[in-house]
mmCIF file of the N, C-alpha and C atoms, coordinates in Angstrom:
data_MODEL
# 
_entry.id   MODEL 
# 
loop_
_atom_site.group_PDB 
_atom_site.id 
_atom_site.type_symbol 
_atom_site.label_atom_id 
_atom_site.label_alt_id 
_atom_site.label_comp_id 
_atom_site.label_asym_id 
_atom_site.label_entity_id 
_atom_site.label_seq_id 
_atom_site.pdbx_PDB_ins_code 
_atom_site.Cartn_x 
_atom_site.Cartn_y 
_atom_site.Cartn_z 
_atom_site.occupancy 
_atom_site.B_iso_or_equiv 
_atom_site.pdbx_formal_charge 
_atom_site.auth_seq_id 
_atom_site.auth_comp_id 
_atom_site.auth_asym_id 
_atom_site.auth_atom_id 
_atom_site.pdbx_PDB_model_num 
ATOM 1   N N  . MET A 1 1  ? -40.716 90.087  -144.788 1.00 0.00 ? 1  MET A N  1 
ATOM 2   C CA . MET A 1 1  ? -39.529 90.491  -144.552 1.00 0.00 ? 1  MET A CA 1 
ATOM 3   C C  . MET A 1 1  ? -38.925 89.196  -144.230 1.00 0.00 ? 1  MET A C  1 
ATOM 4   N N  . GLY A 1 2  ? -37.841 88.814  -144.708 1.00 0.00 ? 2  GLY A N  1 
ATOM 5   C CA . GLY A 1 2  ? -36.968 87.536  -144.729 1.00 0.00 ? 2  GLY A CA 1 
ATOM 6   C C  . GLY A 1 2  ? -35.920 87.402  -143.551 1.00 0.00 ? 2  GLY A C  1 
ATOM 7   N N  . PHE A 1 3  ? -35.241 85.955  -143.236 1.00 0.00 ? 3  PHE A N  1 
ATOM 8   C CA . PHE A 1 3  ? -34.703 85.862  -142.087 1.00 0.00 ? 3  PHE A CA 1 
ATOM 9   C C  . PHE A 1 3  ? -33.354 85.296  -142.434 1.00 0.00 ? 3  PHE A C  1 
ATOM 10  N N  . ASP A 1 4  ? -33.436 85.003  -143.833 1.00 0.00 ? 4  ASP A N  1 
ATOM 11  C CA . ASP A 1 4  ? -32.160 84.017  -144.365 1.00 0.00 ? 4  ASP A CA 1 
ATOM 12  C C  . ASP A 1 4  ? -31.393 84.769  -145.150 1.00 0.00 ? 4  ASP A C  1 
ATOM 13  N N  . ASP A 1 5  ? -31.867 85.718  -146.006 1.00 0.00 ? 5  ASP A N  1 
ATOM 14  C CA . ASP A 1 5  ? -31.673 86.511  -147.170 1.00 0.00 ? 5  ASP A CA 1 
ATOM 15  C C  . ASP A 1 5  ? -31.300 85.137  -148.727 1.00 0.00 ? 5  ASP A C  1 
ATOM 16  N N  . SER A 1 6  ? -31.963 84.106  -148.618 1.00 0.00 ? 6  SER A N  1 
ATOM 17  C CA . SER A 1 6  ? -32.082 83.511  -149.674 1.00 0.00 ? 6  SER A CA 1 
ATOM 18  C C  . SER A 1 6  ? -31.960 84.168  -150.978 1.00 0.00 ? 6  SER A C  1 
ATOM 19  N N  . SER A 1 7  ? -31.916 83.163  -151.900 1.00 0.00 ? 7  SER A N  1 
ATOM 20  C CA . SER A 1 7  ? -31.738 83.558  -153.553 1.00 0.00 ? 7  SER A CA 1 
ATOM 21  C C  . SER A 1 7  ? -33.174 83.755  -153.571 1.00 0.00 ? 7  SER A C  1 
ATOM 22  N N  . LEU A 1 8  ? -34.279 83.346  -153.044 1.00 0.00 ? 8  LEU A N  1 
ATOM 23  C CA . LEU A 1 8  ? -35.742 83.585  -153.204 1.00 0.00 ? 8  LEU A CA 1 
ATOM 24  C C  . LEU A 1 8  ? -36.237 85.535  -152.936 1.00 0.00 ? 8  LEU A C  1 
ATOM 25  N N  . ALA A 1 9  ? -35.342 85.957  -151.956 1.00 0.00 ? 9  ALA A N  1 
ATOM 26  C CA . ALA A 1 9  ? -35.629 87.015  -151.469 1.00 0.00 ? 9  ALA A CA 1 
ATOM 27  C C  . ALA A 1 9  ? -35.616 88.165  -152.666 1.00 0.00 ? 9  ALA A C  1 
ATOM 28  N N  . VAL A 1 10 ? -35.018 87.739  -153.889 1.00 0.00 ? 10 VAL A N  1 
ATOM 29  C CA . VAL A 1 10 ? -34.930 88.662  -155.013 1.00 0.00 ? 10 VAL A CA 1 
ATOM 30  C C  . VAL A 1 10 ? -35.596 87.801  -156.482 1.00 0.00 ? 10 VAL A C  1 
ATOM 31  N N  . ALA A 1 11 ? -36.027 87.139  -156.114 1.00 0.00 ? 11 ALA A N  1 
ATOM 32  C CA . ALA A 1 11 ? -36.566 86.392  -157.384 1.00 0.00 ? 11 ALA A CA 1 
ATOM 33  C C  . ALA A 1 11 ? -37.852 86.764  -157.763 1.00 0.00 ? 11 ALA A C  1 
ATOM 34  N N  . THR A 1 12 ? -38.803 87.457  -156.789 1.00 0.00 ? 12 THR A N  1 
ATOM 35  C CA . THR A 1 12 ? -39.576 88.338  -157.708 1.00 0.00 ? 12 THR A CA 1 
ATOM 36  C C  . THR A 1 12 ? -39.375 89.932  -157.512 1.00 0.00 ? 12 THR A C  1 
ATOM 37  N N  . GLU A 1 13 ? -40.545 90.349  -158.090 1.00 0.00 ? 13 GLU A N  1 
ATOM 38  C CA . GLU A 1 13 ? -40.786 91.920  -158.714 1.00 0.00 ? 13 GLU A CA 1 
ATOM 39  C C  . GLU A 1 13 ? -40.518 92.634  -157.463 1.00 0.00 ? 13 GLU A C  1 
ATOM 40  N N  . VAL A 1 14 ? -41.047 92.399  -156.423 1.00 0.00 ? 14 VAL A N  1 
ATOM 41  C CA . VAL A 1 14 ? -40.633 92.952  -155.457 1.00 0.00 ? 14 VAL A CA 1 
ATOM 42  C C  . VAL A 1 14 ? -39.808 92.252  -154.057 1.00 0.00 ? 14 VAL A C  1 
ATOM 43  N N  . LYS A 1 15 ? -38.359 92.869  -154.289 1.00 0.00 ? 15 LYS A N  1 
ATOM 44  C CA . LYS A 1 15 ? -37.304 92.672  -153.499 1.00 0.00 ? 15 LYS A CA 1 
ATOM 45  C C  . LYS A 1 15 ? -37.557 92.770  -152.355 1.00 0.00 ? 15 LYS A C  1 
ATOM 46  N N  . LEU A 1 16 ? -37.153 91.507  -151.210 1.00 0.00 ? 16 LEU A N  1 
ATOM 47  C CA . LEU A 1 16 ? -37.991 91.212  -150.284 1.00 0.00 ? 16 LEU A CA 1 
ATOM 48  C C  . LEU A 1 16 ? -36.289 91.743  -149.132 1.00 0.00 ? 16 LEU A C  1 
ATOM 49  N N  . THR A 1 17 ? -36.957 92.615  -148.216 1.00 0.00 ? 17 THR A N  1 
ATOM 50  C CA . THR A 1 17 ? -35.964 93.001  -147.415 1.00 0.00 ? 17 THR A CA 1 
ATOM 51  C C  . THR A 1 17 ? -35.623 91.783  -145.951 1.00 0.00 ? 17 THR A C  1 
ATOM 52  N N  . SER A 1 18 ? -34.169 91.509  -145.896 1.00 0.00 ? 18 SER A N  1 
ATOM 53  C CA . SER A 1 18 ? -34.095 90.447  -145.341 1.00 0.00 ? 18 SER A CA 1 
ATOM 54  C C  . SER A 1 18 ? -32.972 90.584  -144.331 1.00 0.00 ? 18 SER A C  1 
ATOM 55  N N  . VAL A 1 19 ? -32.716 89.707  -143.302 1.00 0.00 ? 19 VAL A N  1 
ATOM 56  C CA . VAL A 1 19 ? -31.506 89.393  -142.548 1.00 0.00 ? 19 VAL A CA 1 
ATOM 57  C C  . VAL A 1 19 ? -30.833 88.363  -142.907 1.00 0.00 ? 19 VAL A C  1 
ATOM 58  N N  . ASN A 1 20 ? -29.491 89.098  -143.372 1.00 0.00 ? 20 ASN A N  1 
ATOM 59  C CA . ASN A 1 20 ? -28.521 87.925  -143.638 1.00 0.00 ? 20 ASN A CA 1 
ATOM 60  C C  . ASN A 1 20 ? -27.345 87.443  -142.542 1.00 0.00 ? 20 ASN A C  1 
ATOM 61  N N  . HIS A 1 21 ? -27.074 86.257  -142.639 1.00 0.00 ? 21 HIS A N  1 
ATOM 62  C CA . HIS A 1 21 ? -26.287 85.570  -141.494 1.00 0.00 ? 21 HIS A CA 1 
ATOM 63  C C  . HIS A 1 21 ? -25.263 84.520  -142.529 1.00 0.00 ? 21 HIS A C  1 
ATOM 64  N N  . PRO A 1 22 ? -23.929 84.552  -141.581 1.00 0.00 ? 22 PRO A N  1 
ATOM 65  C CA . PRO A 1 22 ? -22.948 83.838  -142.184 1.00 0.00 ? 22 PRO A CA 1 
ATOM 66  C C  . PRO A 1 22 ? -23.343 82.243  -142.468 1.00 0.00 ? 22 PRO A C  1 
ATOM 67  N N  . LYS A 1 23 ? -23.982 81.859  -143.168 1.00 0.00 ? 23 LYS A N  1 
ATOM 68  C CA . LYS A 1 23 ? -24.515 80.294  -143.251 1.00 0.00 ? 23 LYS A CA 1 
ATOM 69  C C  . LYS A 1 23 ? -23.144 79.151  -143.654 1.00 0.00 ? 23 LYS A C  1 
ATOM 70  N N  . MET A 1 24 ? -22.455 79.624  -144.329 1.00 0.00 ? 24 MET A N  1 
ATOM 71  C CA . MET A 1 24 ? -21.216 78.719  -144.613 1.00 0.00 ? 24 MET A CA 1 
ATOM 72  C C  . MET A 1 24 ? -20.612 78.608  -143.112 1.00 0.00 ? 24 MET A C  1 
ATOM 73  N N  . GLU A 1 25 ? -19.934 79.819  -142.428 1.00 0.00 ? 25 GLU A N  1 
ATOM 74  C CA . GLU A 1 25 ? -19.714 79.859  -141.157 1.00 0.00 ? 25 GLU A CA 1 
ATOM 75  C C  . GLU A 1 25 ? -20.305 78.849  -140.278 1.00 0.00 ? 25 GLU A C  1 
ATOM 76  N N  . MET A 1 26 ? -21.490 79.003  -140.204 1.00 0.00 ? 26 MET A N  1 
ATOM 77  C CA . MET A 1 26 ? -22.487 78.381  -139.133 1.00 0.00 ? 26 MET A CA 1 
ATOM 78  C C  . MET A 1 26 ? -22.226 76.828  -139.484 1.00 0.00 ? 26 MET A C  1 
ATOM 79  N N  . GLY A 1 27 ? -22.415 76.362  -140.678 1.00 0.00 ? 27 GLY A N  1 
ATOM 80  C CA . GLY A 1 27 ? -22.220 75.365  -141.170 1.00 0.00 ? 27 GLY A CA 1 
ATOM 81  C C  . GLY A 1 27 ? -21.081 74.429  -140.864 1.00 0.00 ? 27 GLY A C  1 
ATOM 82  N N  . ILE A 1 28 ? -19.813 75.298  -140.804 1.00 0.00 ? 28 ILE A N  1 
ATOM 83  C CA . ILE A 1 28 ? -18.469 74.727  -140.800 1.00 0.00 ? 28 ILE A CA 1 
ATOM 84  C C  . ILE A 1 28 ? -18.822 74.210  -139.107 1.00 0.00 ? 28 ILE A C  1 
ATOM 85  N N  . GLU A 1 29 ? -18.921 75.797  -138.160 1.00 0.00 ? 29 GLU A N  1 
ATOM 86  C CA . GLU A 1 29 ? -18.697 75.295  -136.932 1.00 0.00 ? 29 GLU A CA 1 
ATOM 87  C C  . GLU A 1 29 ? -20.063 74.229  -136.554 1.00 0.00 ? 29 GLU A C  1 
ATOM 88  N N  . ALA A 1 30 ? -20.746 74.212  -137.056 1.00 0.00 ? 30 ALA A N  1 
ATOM 89  C CA . ALA A 1 30 ? -21.759 72.683  -136.758 1.00 0.00 ? 30 ALA A CA 1 
ATOM 90  C C  . ALA A 1 30 ? -21.056 71.634  -136.791 1.00 0.00 ? 30 ALA A C  1 
ATOM 91  N N  . ALA A 1 31 ? -20.390 71.222  -138.112 1.00 0.00 ? 31 ALA A N  1 
ATOM 92  C CA . ALA A 1 31 ? -19.709 70.311  -138.622 1.00 0.00 ? 31 ALA A CA 1 
ATOM 93  C C  . ALA A 1 31 ? -18.645 69.881  -137.635 1.00 0.00 ? 31 ALA A C  1 
ATOM 94  N N  . LYS A 1 32 ? -18.007 70.418  -137.112 1.00 0.00 ? 32 LYS A N  1 
ATOM 95  C CA . LYS A 1 32 ? -16.783 70.660  -135.991 1.00 0.00 ? 32 LYS A CA 1 
ATOM 96  C C  . LYS A 1 32 ? -17.424 70.395  -134.942 1.00 0.00 ? 32 LYS A C  1 
ATOM 97  N N  . TRP A 1 33 ? -18.627 70.821  -134.616 1.00 0.00 ? 33 TRP A N  1 
ATOM 98  C CA . TRP A 1 33 ? -19.429 70.285  -132.940 1.00 0.00 ? 33 TRP A CA 1 
ATOM 99  C C  . TRP A 1 33 ? -19.766 68.996  -133.347 1.00 0.00 ? 33 TRP A C  1 
ATOM 100 N N  . ILE A 1 34 ? -20.085 68.567  -134.315 1.00 0.00 ? 34 ILE A N  1 
ATOM 101 C CA . ILE A 1 34 ? -20.548 67.397  -134.548 1.00 0.00 ? 34 ILE A CA 1 
ATOM 102 C C  . ILE A 1 34 ? -19.729 66.217  -134.509 1.00 0.00 ? 34 ILE A C  1 
ATOM 103 N N  . VAL A 1 35 ? -18.416 66.654  -135.637 1.00 0.00 ? 35 VAL A N  1 
ATOM 104 C CA . VAL A 1 35 ? -17.186 65.598  -135.142 1.00 0.00 ? 35 VAL A CA 1 
ATOM 105 C C  . VAL A 1 35 ? -16.580 65.245  -133.852 1.00 0.00 ? 35 VAL A C  1 
ATOM 106 N N  . SER A 1 36 ? -16.854 66.328  -133.126 1.00 0.00 ? 36 SER A N  1 
ATOM 107 C CA . SER A 1 36 ? -16.308 66.714  -131.709 1.00 0.00 ? 36 SER A CA 1 
ATOM 108 C C  . SER A 1 36 ? -16.972 65.631  -130.746 1.00 0.00 ? 36 SER A C  1 
ATOM 109 N N  . ALA A 1 37 ? -18.619 65.760  -130.996 1.00 0.00 ? 37 ALA A N  1 
ATOM 110 C CA . ALA A 1 37 ? -19.128 65.009  -129.996 1.00 0.00 ? 37 ALA A CA 1 
ATOM 111 C C  . ALA A 1 37 ? -19.281 63.463  -130.631 1.00 0.00 ? 37 ALA A C  1 
ATOM 112 N N  . VAL A 1 38 ? -18.765 62.973  -132.103 1.00 0.00 ? 38 VAL A N  1 
ATOM 113 C CA . VAL A 1 38 ? -19.173 61.991  -132.330 1.00 0.00 ? 38 VAL A CA 1 
ATOM 114 C C  . VAL A 1 38 ? -18.072 60.837  -131.961 1.00 0.00 ? 38 VAL A C  1 
ATOM 115 N N  . GLU A 1 39 ? -16.506 61.865  -131.737 1.00 0.00 ? 39 GLU A N  1 
ATOM 116 C CA . GLU A 1 39 ? -15.209 61.507  -131.292 1.00 0.00 ? 39 GLU A CA 1 
ATOM 117 C C  . GLU A 1 39 ? -15.191 60.948  -130.040 1.00 0.00 ? 39 GLU A C  1 
ATOM 118 N N  . ASN A 1 40 ? -16.425 61.778  -129.278 1.00 0.00 ? 40 ASN A N  1 
ATOM 119 C CA . ASN A 1 40 ? -16.528 61.875  -127.706 1.00 0.00 ? 40 ASN A CA 1 
ATOM 120 C C  . ASN A 1 40 ? -15.253 62.855  -126.976 1.00 0.00 ? 40 ASN A C  1 
ATOM 121 N N  . LYS A 1 41 ? -14.921 63.543  -127.694 1.00 0.00 ? 41 LYS A N  1 
ATOM 122 C CA . LYS A 1 41 ? -14.139 64.686  -127.129 1.00 0.00 ? 41 LYS A CA 1 
ATOM 123 C C  . LYS A 1 41 ? -14.969 65.594  -125.985 1.00 0.00 ? 41 LYS A C  1 
ATOM 124 N N  . ASN A 1 42 ? -14.661 65.798  -125.000 1.00 0.00 ? 42 ASN A N  1 
ATOM 125 C CA . ASN A 1 42 ? -15.369 66.419  -123.909 1.00 0.00 ? 42 ASN A CA 1 
ATOM 126 C C  . ASN A 1 42 ? -15.052 67.519  -123.527 1.00 0.00 ? 42 ASN A C  1 
ATOM 127 N N  . ASN A 1 43 ? -14.676 68.337  -124.519 1.00 0.00 ? 43 ASN A N  1 
ATOM 128 C CA . ASN A 1 43 ? -14.554 69.761  -124.443 1.00 0.00 ? 43 ASN A CA 1 
ATOM 129 C C  . ASN A 1 43 ? -15.596 70.304  -125.095 1.00 0.00 ? 43 ASN A C  1 
ATOM 130 N N  . ARG A 1 44 ? -16.593 71.252  -124.140 1.00 0.00 ? 44 ARG A N  1 
ATOM 131 C CA . ARG A 1 44 ? -17.632 72.024  -124.913 1.00 0.00 ? 44 ARG A CA 1 
ATOM 132 C C  . ARG A 1 44 ? -16.846 73.283  -125.336 1.00 0.00 ? 44 ARG A C  1 
ATOM 133 N N  . ARG A 1 45 ? -17.554 73.682  -126.487 1.00 0.00 ? 45 ARG A N  1 
ATOM 134 C CA . ARG A 1 45 ? -17.302 74.663  -127.308 1.00 0.00 ? 45 ARG A CA 1 
ATOM 135 C C  . ARG A 1 45 ? -18.456 75.660  -126.872 1.00 0.00 ? 45 ARG A C  1 
ATOM 136 N N  . PRO A 1 46 ? -17.680 76.857  -126.937 1.00 0.00 ? 46 PRO A N  1 
ATOM 137 C CA . PRO A 1 46 ? -18.062 77.880  -126.298 1.00 0.00 ? 46 PRO A CA 1 
ATOM 138 C C  . PRO A 1 46 ? -19.502 78.324  -127.179 1.00 0.00 ? 46 PRO A C  1 
ATOM 139 N N  . SER A 1 47 ? -20.348 79.042  -127.032 1.00 0.00 ? 47 SER A N  1 
ATOM 140 C CA . SER A 1 47 ? -21.579 79.242  -127.547 1.00 0.00 ? 47 SER A CA 1 
ATOM 141 C C  . SER A 1 47 ? -20.955 80.448  -128.608 1.00 0.00 ? 47 SER A C  1 
ATOM 142 N N  . ILE A 1 48 ? -21.547 80.599  -129.945 1.00 0.00 ? 48 ILE A N  1 
ATOM 143 C CA . ILE A 1 48 ? -21.024 81.575  -130.693 1.00 0.00 ? 48 ILE A CA 1 
ATOM 144 C C  . ILE A 1 48 ? -21.991 82.877  -131.279 1.00 0.00 ? 48 ILE A C  1 
ATOM 145 N N  . VAL A 1 49 ? -21.990 83.951  -131.200 1.00 0.00 ? 49 VAL A N  1 
ATOM 146 C CA . VAL A 1 49 ? -22.970 84.606  -131.484 1.00 0.00 ? 49 VAL A CA 1 
ATOM 147 C C  . VAL A 1 49 ? -22.659 85.520  -133.094 1.00 0.00 ? 49 VAL A C  1 
ATOM 148 N N  . TYR A 1 50 ? -23.373 85.262  -133.702 1.00 0.00 ? 50 TYR A N  1 
ATOM 149 C CA . TYR A 1 50 ? -22.976 85.784  -135.107 1.00 0.00 ? 50 TYR A CA 1 
ATOM 150 C C  . TYR A 1 50 ? -23.931 87.193  -135.295 1.00 0.00 ? 50 TYR A C  1 
ATOM 151 N N  . GLU A 1 51 ? -23.371 88.344  -135.782 1.00 0.00 ? 51 GLU A N  1 
ATOM 152 C CA . GLU A 1 51 ? -23.726 89.520  -136.300 1.00 0.00 ? 51 GLU A CA 1 
ATOM 153 C C  . GLU A 1 51 ? -24.586 89.487  -137.306 1.00 0.00 ? 51 GLU A C  1 
ATOM 154 N N  . PRO A 1 52 ? -25.628 89.496  -137.317 1.00 0.00 ? 52 PRO A N  1 
ATOM 155 C CA . PRO A 1 52 ? -26.679 89.639  -138.596 1.00 0.00 ? 52 PRO A CA 1 
ATOM 156 C C  . PRO A 1 52 ? -26.423 90.850  -139.125 1.00 0.00 ? 52 PRO A C  1 
ATOM 157 N N  . GLU A 1 53 ? -26.681 90.969  -140.334 1.00 0.00 ? 53 GLU A N  1 
ATOM 158 C CA . GLU A 1 53 ? -26.635 92.091  -141.694 1.00 0.00 ? 53 GLU A CA 1 
ATOM 159 C C  . GLU A 1 53 ? -27.993 92.275  -142.253 1.00 0.00 ? 53 GLU A C  1 
ATOM 160 N N  . LEU A 1 54 ? -28.412 93.551  -141.676 1.00 0.00 ? 54 LEU A N  1 
ATOM 161 C CA . LEU A 1 54 ? -30.119 93.695  -142.485 1.00 0.00 ? 54 LEU A CA 1 
ATOM 162 C C  . LEU A 1 54 ? -29.637 93.995  -143.920 1.00 0.00 ? 54 LEU A C  1 
ATOM 163 N N  . VAL A 1 55 ? -30.648 93.242  -145.016 1.00 0.00 ? 55 VAL A N  1 
ATOM 164 C CA . VAL A 1 55 ? -30.091 93.859  -146.417 1.00 0.00 ? 55 VAL A CA 1 
ATOM 165 C C  . VAL A 1 55 ? -31.301 94.264  -146.560 1.00 0.00 ? 55 VAL A C  1 
ATOM 166 N N  . VAL A 1 56 ? -31.578 95.946  -146.645 1.00 0.00 ? 56 VAL A N  1 
ATOM 167 C CA . VAL A 1 56 ? -32.941 96.371  -146.806 1.00 0.00 ? 56 VAL A CA 1 
ATOM 168 C C  . VAL A 1 56 ? -32.943 96.523  -148.604 1.00 0.00 ? 56 VAL A C  1 
ATOM 169 N N  . ARG A 1 57 ? -34.155 96.020  -148.825 1.00 0.00 ? 57 ARG A N  1 
ATOM 170 C CA . ARG A 1 57 ? -34.612 96.081  -150.300 1.00 0.00 ? 57 ARG A CA 1 
ATOM 171 C C  . ARG A 1 57 ? -35.981 96.861  -150.360 1.00 0.00 ? 57 ARG A C  1 
ATOM 172 N N  . ASN A 1 58 ? -36.839 96.568  -151.598 1.00 0.00 ? 58 ASN A N  1 
ATOM 173 C CA . ASN A 1 58 ? -37.742 97.554  -151.675 1.00 0.00 ? 58 ASN A CA 1 
ATOM 174 C C  . ASN A 1 58 ? -39.222 96.857  -150.935 1.00 0.00 ? 58 ASN A C  1 
ATOM 175 N N  . SER A 1 59 ? -39.267 96.130  -150.422 1.00 0.00 ? 59 SER A N  1 
ATOM 176 C CA . SER A 1 59 ? -40.160 95.244  -149.938 1.00 0.00 ? 59 SER A CA 1 
ATOM 177 C C  . SER A 1 59 ? -40.511 96.492  -148.261 1.00 0.00 ? 59 SER A C  1 
ATOM 178 N N  . THR A 1 60 ? -39.467 97.088  -147.948 1.00 0.00 ? 60 THR A N  1 
ATOM 179 C CA . THR A 1 60 ? -39.853 97.859  -146.970 1.00 0.00 ? 60 THR A CA 1 
ATOM 180 C C  . THR A 1 60 ? -39.750 99.694  -147.437 1.00 0.00 ? 60 THR A C  1 
ATOM 181 N N  . ALA A 1 61 ? -40.141 100.010 -146.233 1.00 0.00 ? 61 ALA A N  1 
ATOM 182 C CA . ALA A 1 61 ? -39.959 101.692 -147.016 1.00 0.00 ? 61 ALA A CA 1 
ATOM 183 C C  . ALA A 1 61 ? -39.250 102.002 -145.512 1.00 0.00 ? 61 ALA A C  1 
ATOM 184 N N  . PRO A 1 62 ? -38.863 103.554 -145.747 1.00 0.00 ? 62 PRO A N  1 
ATOM 185 C CA . PRO A 1 62 ? -37.946 104.288 -144.506 1.00 0.00 ? 62 PRO A CA 1 
ATOM 186 C C  . PRO A 1 62 ? -38.923 104.890 -143.941 1.00 0.00 ? 62 PRO A C  1 
ATOM 187 N N  . PHE A 1 63 ? -38.223 104.685 -142.400 1.00 0.00 ? 63 PHE A N  1 
ATOM 188 C CA . PHE A 1 63 ? -39.665 104.926 -141.259 1.00 0.00 ? 63 PHE A CA 1 
ATOM 189 C C  . PHE A 1 63 ? -39.694 106.832 -141.237 1.00 0.00 ? 63 PHE A C  1 
ATOM 190 N N  . VAL A 1 64 ? -40.544 107.186 -141.413 1.00 0.00 ? 64 VAL A N  1 
ATOM 191 C CA . VAL A 1 64 ? -41.477 108.469 -141.054 1.00 0.00 ? 64 VAL A CA 1 
ATOM 192 C C  . VAL A 1 64 ? -41.984 108.625 -140.302 1.00 0.00 ? 64 VAL A C  1 
ATOM 193 N N  . LYS A 1 65 ? -41.334 109.773 -139.241 1.00 0.00 ? 65 LYS A N  1 
ATOM 194 C CA . LYS A 1 65 ? -41.780 110.246 -137.842 1.00 0.00 ? 65 LYS A CA 1 
ATOM 195 C C  . LYS A 1 65 ? -43.055 111.115 -138.370 1.00 0.00 ? 65 LYS A C  1 
ATOM 196 N N  . VAL A 1 66 ? -43.926 110.490 -137.933 1.00 0.00 ? 66 VAL A N  1 
ATOM 197 C CA . VAL A 1 66 ? -45.668 111.409 -137.992 1.00 0.00 ? 66 VAL A CA 1 
ATOM 198 C C  . VAL A 1 66 ? -45.629 112.471 -136.883 1.00 0.00 ? 66 VAL A C  1 
ATOM 199 N N  . GLN A 1 67 ? -45.826 113.542 -137.515 1.00 0.00 ? 67 GLN A N  1 
ATOM 200 C CA . GLN A 1 67 ? -45.753 114.910 -136.244 1.00 0.00 ? 67 GLN A CA 1 
ATOM 201 C C  . GLN A 1 67 ? -47.479 114.623 -135.519 1.00 0.00 ? 67 GLN A C  1 
ATOM 202 N N  . SER A 1 68 ? -47.181 114.859 -134.496 1.00 0.00 ? 68 SER A N  1 
ATOM 203 C CA . SER A 1 68 ? -48.430 114.517 -133.757 1.00 0.00 ? 68 SER A CA 1 
ATOM 204 C C  . SER A 1 68 ? -48.944 116.206 -133.366 1.00 0.00 ? 68 SER A C  1 
# 
């Protein structure tokens, strides 16, 4: 299982299930924060919570409930 859905997740015969997150959006927001900090703007940015997306591939199998 991967955590960033990089291009390596599909580079092998067994495609890796991974969690995808908005890399570009996160980078843009980080750059805005850095510029604001360098310019000594005293406005604290609120925390940003990103919704991850599970990308299921053939490295994982469906859950099967075992009867007891």
